[in-house]
C-alpha positions as CSV (number, residue, x, y, z in Angstrom):
1,M,98.5,104.8,95.4
2,R,101.3,103.0,97.2
3,G,100.6,100.4,99.8
4,T,101.7,100.4,103.4
5,T,100.7,97.0,104.8
6,P,103.1,94.1,104.8
7,R,101.6,90.9,103.4
8,R,101.9,87.6,105.4
9,M,103.8,85.4,103.0
10,Q,102.8,81.9,102.1
11,G,104.8,78.7,101.9
12,L,108.6,78.8,102.3
13,A,108.5,82.6,101.6
14,D,107.1,82.8,105.2
15,P,110.2,83.2,107.4
16,V,108.5,81.6,110.4
17,L,107.4,78.5,108.4
18,S,110.7,78.4,106.5
19,T,112.7,78.3,109.8
20,M,110.5,75.5,111.2
21,V,110.7,73.4,108.1
22,H,114.5,73.8,108.0
23,D,114.8,73.0,111.7
24,L,112.9,69.8,111.1
25,G,115.3,68.8,108.3
26,L,112.5,68.9,105.7
27,E,112.8,70.2,102.1
28,E,109.2,71.2,101.6
29,V,106.0,72.0,103.6
30,P,104.3,68.7,104.4
31,H,100.8,70.0,104.0
32,Y,101.4,71.6,100.6
33,A,103.2,68.5,99.4
34,S,100.2,66.3,100.2
35,R,97.5,68.3,98.5
36,S,95.1,66.4,96.3
37,G,94.8,66.6,92.6
38,K,91.6,68.6,93.0
39,V,93.3,71.2,95.0
40,V,96.2,71.5,92.5
41,G,93.6,71.9,89.8
42,Y,92.0,74.8,91.6
43,T,95.4,76.4,92.1
44,D,96.1,76.0,88.4
45,R,92.8,77.7,87.6
46,W,93.6,80.9,89.5
47,V,97.1,81.0,88.1
48,E,95.6,80.9,84.6
49,N,93.1,83.6,85.5
50,A,96.0,85.9,86.5
51,K,96.8,86.3,82.8
52,F,93.4,88.1,82.3
53,R,93.4,90.4,85.4
54,D,93.7,93.4,83.1
55,G,92.7,94.1,79.5
56,P,91.6,96.7,76.9
57,V,89.2,99.4,78.2
58,N,86.2,100.2,76.0
59,P,86.9,103.7,74.5
60,Q,83.2,104.4,74.4
61,R,82.9,105.2,78.1
62,V,79.4,105.0,79.8
63,E,78.8,108.3,81.5
64,V,77.8,107.9,85.1
65,T,75.1,110.4,85.9
66,D,73.6,108.4,88.7
67,R,76.2,106.8,91.0
68,A,73.6,105.0,93.0
69,A,72.2,103.4,89.9
70,M,75.7,102.4,88.7
71,T,76.5,101.0,92.1
72,A,73.4,98.9,92.1
73,Q,74.2,97.7,88.5
74,V,77.7,96.6,89.4
75,K,76.5,94.8,92.6
76,A,73.8,93.0,90.6
77,K,76.4,91.9,88.1
78,A,78.6,90.6,90.8
79,R,75.7,88.6,92.3
80,E,74.9,87.3,88.8
81,L,78.5,86.0,88.6
82,G,78.0,84.1,91.9
83,A,78.8,86.5,94.7
84,D,77.0,86.0,98.0
85,L,78.4,89.3,99.5
86,V,79.3,92.5,97.6
87,G,80.6,95.7,99.0
88,I,82.5,98.8,97.9
89,C,84.8,101.2,99.5
90,R,87.5,103.8,98.6
91,L,90.9,102.3,98.4
92,T,93.4,103.4,101.0
93,P,97.2,102.7,101.4
94,T,96.5,100.3,104.3
95,M,94.5,98.1,102.0
96,I,97.4,97.6,99.6
97,D,100.5,95.5,100.0
98,L,103.6,97.3,101.2
99,G,105.3,99.1,98.3
100,E,102.8,98.0,95.6
101,E,101.1,100.6,93.4
102,V,97.4,100.4,92.6
103,P,96.2,103.3,90.4
104,H,92.6,103.2,91.3
105,E,90.1,104.9,93.6
106,F,87.7,102.2,94.5
107,V,87.7,98.5,95.4
108,I,84.8,96.1,95.0
109,A,84.8,93.1,97.3
110,A,82.8,90.1,95.9
111,C,82.8,87.0,98.1
112,I,81.4,83.5,97.8
113,A,80.3,81.4,100.8
114,E,81.6,77.9,101.5
115,D,79.5,74.8,102.3
116,Y,79.7,74.2,106.0
117,H,78.5,70.6,105.6
118,K,81.8,69.6,104.1
119,V,83.1,69.2,107.6
120,L,81.3,65.8,107.7
121,E,83.5,64.6,104.8
122,G,86.7,65.2,106.6
123,A,89.6,67.7,106.6
124,D,90.6,67.1,103.0
125,A,87.0,67.9,101.9
126,V,87.1,71.1,103.8
127,E,90.3,72.1,102.1
128,E,89.0,71.2,98.7
129,E,85.9,73.3,99.3
130,A,88.0,76.3,100.3
131,M,90.2,75.9,97.2
132,R,87.1,75.4,95.0
133,V,85.7,78.7,96.3
134,Y,89.0,80.5,95.9
135,A,89.1,79.4,92.3
136,A,85.4,80.5,91.7
137,C,86.3,83.9,93.2
138,S,89.2,84.2,90.7
139,D,86.6,83.6,87.9
140,L,84.3,86.1,89.5
141,A,86.9,88.8,89.9
142,T,88.2,88.3,86.4
143,E,84.8,88.5,84.8
144,L,83.7,91.5,86.9
145,A,86.8,93.4,86.0
146,A,86.2,92.7,82.3
147,Y,82.6,93.9,82.8
148,V,83.8,97.2,84.3
149,R,86.4,97.7,81.5
150,G,83.5,97.1,79.1
151,L,81.8,100.2,80.6
152,G,84.9,102.2,79.7
153,Y,86.8,102.3,83.0
154,P,90.1,100.7,84.0
155,A,89.8,97.7,86.3
156,W,92.1,95.1,87.8
157,A,91.1,91.7,89.2
158,H,92.7,90.7,92.5
159,H,92.5,87.0,93.7
160,N,94.8,84.2,94.8
161,G,96.6,84.2,91.4
162,V,97.5,87.9,91.4
163,R,96.7,90.5,94.1
164,E,97.9,93.6,95.8
165,V,94.7,94.1,97.9
166,Q,94.6,93.0,101.6
167,A,91.3,91.3,102.4
168,I,90.6,92.1,106.1
169,P,90.8,95.9,106.0
170,V,88.6,95.9,102.9
171,F,86.1,93.5,104.4
172,Y,85.8,95.7,107.5
173,Q,85.4,98.9,105.5
174,V,82.7,97.6,103.2
175,G,80.6,96.4,106.1
176,F,81.0,92.6,105.8
177,G,81.5,92.3,109.6
178,E,84.0,92.4,112.4
179,L,87.3,90.7,113.2
180,G,87.0,87.6,115.4
181,R,89.3,86.1,117.9
182,H,90.5,83.4,115.4
183,G,91.9,86.2,113.2
184,S,89.2,86.0,110.4
185,L,86.5,88.5,109.8
186,I,83.0,87.3,110.8
187,N,79.8,88.0,108.9
188,E,76.5,87.5,110.7
189,K,75.1,85.2,107.9
190,Y,78.2,83.3,106.7
191,G,80.5,83.5,109.8
192,A,84.0,83.3,108.4
193,D,83.2,80.7,105.8
194,F,83.6,82.9,102.7
195,R,86.4,83.7,100.3
196,P,87.1,86.8,98.3
197,G,87.7,88.2,94.9
198,F,88.4,92.0,94.4
199,V,88.2,94.5,91.6
200,T,89.9,97.9,91.8
201,T,88.7,100.5,89.5
202,D,88.1,104.2,88.8
203,L,84.4,103.7,87.9
204,P,82.5,106.2,90.1
205,L,80.6,104.3,92.8
206,D,78.9,104.9,96.1
207,V,80.6,103.3,99.0
208,D,79.5,101.2,101.9
209,E,80.3,101.7,105.6
210,P,81.6,99.5,108.4
211,R,79.0,97.7,110.4
212,E,79.3,96.4,114.0
213,F,76.9,93.9,115.4
214,G,78.6,92.7,118.6
215,V,81.1,90.2,117.3
216,Q,84.1,91.5,119.3
217,D,82.1,91.7,122.5
218,F,80.9,88.1,121.8
219,C,84.5,86.9,121.2
220,M,85.6,88.4,124.5
221,N,83.3,85.9,126.3
222,C,83.0,83.0,123.9
223,N,86.6,81.5,123.6
224,V,85.4,78.4,121.8
225,C,88.0,78.7,119.0
226,M,90.7,79.3,121.6
227,R,89.7,76.3,123.7
228,N,89.6,74.1,120.6
229,C,92.8,75.1,118.8
230,P,95.0,72.0,119.0
231,G,98.2,74.1,119.2
232,D,96.8,76.6,121.7
233,A,97.8,79.3,119.2
234,I,94.9,81.7,119.8
235,P,95.6,84.1,122.6
236,E,93.4,85.2,125.5
237,E,94.7,88.8,125.4
238,H,94.2,91.2,122.5
239,V,95.8,94.3,121.1
240,V,94.0,97.4,119.8
241,T,94.8,98.9,116.4
242,E,93.0,102.1,115.4
243,G,90.2,101.2,117.9
244,I,89.8,97.6,116.6
245,K,90.5,94.6,118.8
246,R,92.9,92.1,117.2
247,W,94.0,88.7,118.5
248,L,97.5,87.9,117.2
249,I,97.8,84.2,116.3
250,D,101.0,82.5,117.5
251,L,102.2,81.0,114.2
252,E,104.9,78.9,115.8
253,K,102.1,77.1,117.7
254,C,99.7,77.1,114.7
255,Y,102.0,75.7,112.0
256,P,102.6,72.3,113.5
257,Y,98.9,71.6,113.0
258,S,98.1,73.7,109.9
259,R,101.3,73.4,107.8
260,L,103.6,70.7,109.2
261,R,101.3,67.7,108.8
262,D,99.2,66.4,105.9
263,E,95.7,67.0,107.4
264,Y,94.1,70.4,106.8
265,C,93.3,72.3,110.0
266,H,90.3,74.7,109.9
267,L,89.1,74.0,113.4
268,C,89.1,77.5,114.7
269,V,86.6,78.5,112.0
270,D,84.7,75.3,112.0
271,V,83.8,75.5,115.7
272,C,83.0,79.2,115.7
273,P,79.3,79.8,116.8
274,F,78.9,82.2,113.9
275,N,79.9,79.5,111.5
276,V,77.8,76.8,113.1
277,G,74.7,79.0,113.1
278,S,71.8,76.8,112.0
279,H,74.0,73.8,111.3
280,R,73.9,72.5,114.9
281,T,73.1,68.9,113.9
282,T,76.0,68.9,111.4
283,F,78.3,70.4,114.0
284,K,77.5,67.8,116.6
285,T,78.1,64.9,114.2
286,F,81.4,66.6,113.1
287,M,82.7,67.1,116.7
288,K,81.8,63.5,117.7
289,H,84.1,62.4,114.9
290,R,86.8,64.9,115.8
291,K,86.7,63.7,119.5
292,R,87.1,60.1,118.4
293,I,90.4,60.9,116.6
294,G,91.7,62.9,119.6
295,Y,90.6,66.5,119.3
296,K,89.1,68.7,122.0
297,T,85.4,69.2,122.0
298,P,83.7,72.5,122.8
299,K,81.0,73.0,125.3
300,Y,78.2,75.5,124.3
């Protein structure tokens, strides 16, 4: 199956960011250049895991006579490996990077939640937590793909080190949640504080369905992320694609805060009511600190 969706490039491969860095007379992206040793270590881990995304398939294939039972078995294995969310859907061209070929029928999404309390330790701690979870997701996807191959079916791992799968359309289709104003998909339990690993495979599985629980209607009236974005990069107006509201982030306004300075910016997600959830005390302490150093403060 050949993909049809362009991927937003990272680093200097992103034409918007590359132009901004060039116009400022810089040779590299300031935020990436200032990453801690821990973050670099996590990056090295998912690069290493990329070597093991595929492997030998057990010639003694397990016959699937009960797809529901096999689906439950695979989901249980993903949770055993550390997944907080697991969902399955049929792969479609819109879920695959433009021009890339993925020869499988299904995609398994296995996500790990982040620790919201890291906001109290500062922006660097929030970034380290995100990168730690990305690395853990690369472990999870690699091991889950190997498990499926052990059942006798081809399987590829997809994660930060090697991927052709696009996260948002898969998240929506497997029922993890709805797209929020800040551009990330929101789950009712974890907000947008989770990171993905994926496995594509031909193992016969039952699929999940999209779920809507009022996120987009909530976002139409909330606007907390929009009011707190330091670059005013989150728009008030939305577009509609295949019946789904999408708010298009203005990258030229976002990057001066998220890429062109040392400190990590995660504010749009950190202030989202779906992320704050039961962590109100943590959130209030966090925002008092952010206000002291010059950031806006939301009113709930």
